[in-house]
C-alpha positions in Angstrom: 18.5 -67.4 -10.6 17.2 -65.5 -7.6 19.8 -62.9 -8.2 18.6 -62.2 -11.7 14.9 -62.1 -10.6 15.8 -59.6 -7.9 17.6 -57.3 -10.3 14.8 -57.7 -12.9 12.3 -56.7 -10.3 14.4 -53.8 -9.0 14.9 -52.5 -12.6 11.1 -52.8 -13.3 10.3 -50.9 -10.1 12.8 -48.1 -10.9 11.3 -47.9 -14.4 7.8 -47.6 -13.1 8.9 -45.0 -10.6 10.8 -42.9 -13.2 7.9 -43.2 -15.7 5.5 -42.0 -13.0 7.7 -39.0 -12.1 8.1 -38.0 -15.8 4.4 -38.2 -16.4 3.7 -36.0 -13.4 6.2 -33.4 -14.6 4.7 -33.5 -18.1 1.2 -32.9 -16.7 2.6 -29.9 -14.8 3.9 -28.4 -18.0 0.6 -28.6 -20.0 -0.9 -25.2 -21.0 -4.0 -25.9 -18.9 -1.8 -26.6 -15.8 0.4 -23.6 -16.4 -2.6 -21.4 -16.7 -4.1 -22.8 -13.5 -0.8 -22.2 -11.7 -0.6 -18.7 -13.0 -4.1 -18.0 -11.9 -3.4 -19.4 -8.4 -0.3 -17.2 -8.1 -2.3 -14.1 -9.3 -5.0 -14.8 -6.7 -2.3 -15.3 -4.0 -0.6 -12.0 -5.0 -4.0 -10.2 -4.9 -4.5 -11.5 -1.3 -1.1 -10.3 -0.3 -1.7 -6.9 -1.9 -5.0 -6.6 -0.1 -3.4 -7.5 3.2 -0.7 -4.9 2.6 -3.2 -2.2 1.8 -5.1 -3.0 5.0 -1.9 -2.9 7.0 -1.1 0.5 5.5 -4.5 1.8 6.2 -4.4 0.6 9.8 -0.9 2.2 10.2 -2.2 5.5 8.7 -5.1 5.5 11.1 -2.9 4.8 14.0 -0.4 7.5 13.0 -3.3 10.0 12.4 -4.5 9.3 15.9 -1.0 9.8 17.3 -0.7 13.2 15.5 -4.2 14.3 16.6 -3.2 13.5 20.2 0.1 15.3 19.9 -1.6 18.4 18.4 -4.5 18.3 20.8 -7.1 17.7 18.0 -9.6 15.5 19.7 -13.1 14.9 18.6 -15.7 16.8 20.6 -18.4 14.3 21.8 -20.9 17.3 22.2 -20.9 18.0 18.5 -23.6 16.0 16.7 -21.6 15.2 13.6 -18.4 14.3 15.5 -16.3 16.6 13.3 -12.8 17.2 14.6 -12.4 20.8 15.8 -9.5 22.4 13.9 -7.7 25.5 14.9 -8.5 28.7 13.1 -6.6 29.6 9.9 -3.1 31.0 10.5 -2.6 32.4 7.0 -5.1 35.2 7.5 -2.7 36.9 10.0 0.1 36.9 7.5 -2.2 38.3 4.8 -3.5 41.0 7.2 0.0 41.9 8.2 0.9 42.3 4.5 -2.2 44.4 3.9 -1.3 46.6 6.8 2.2 47.2 5.4 0.7 47.9 2.0 -1.8 50.4 3.5 1.1 52.2 5.3 2.7 52.7 2.0 -0.5 54.2 0.5 1.2 57.6 0.3 3.4 56.2 -2.3 2.1 54.8 -5.6 0.1 51.5 -5.5 2.3 48.5 -4.8 1.6 45.5 -6.9 2.1 42.1 -5.5 4.8 40.0 -7.0 4.4 36.4 -5.9 8.1 35.8 -6.6 9.4 38.4 -4.2 8.9 36.1 -1.3 11.4 33.6 -2.6 
């Protein structure tokens, strides 16, 4: 008799446990629960994306500082607006050189500039 009572109790406990597990899974699959899970995942993804963007920005700032140090572009503390002093334009020399060559050819007819001739 004890044997039957034991197996009856074990079967009832297994049934309760299985019913509880199934009900939990069913609650997870309701539309409201799925919407809440999706919202949580979206918020989590947003936080990860924000962290990534902050890491990229920090890396960009660090690399910019490294490049400024390598190129000798340091901020001048004497300037009131702390604007980085950049070197003068280099393109002007090339344009002036081109103009000089054009002026030397002034005895010939006027030379028109063809922007494709440099390629």
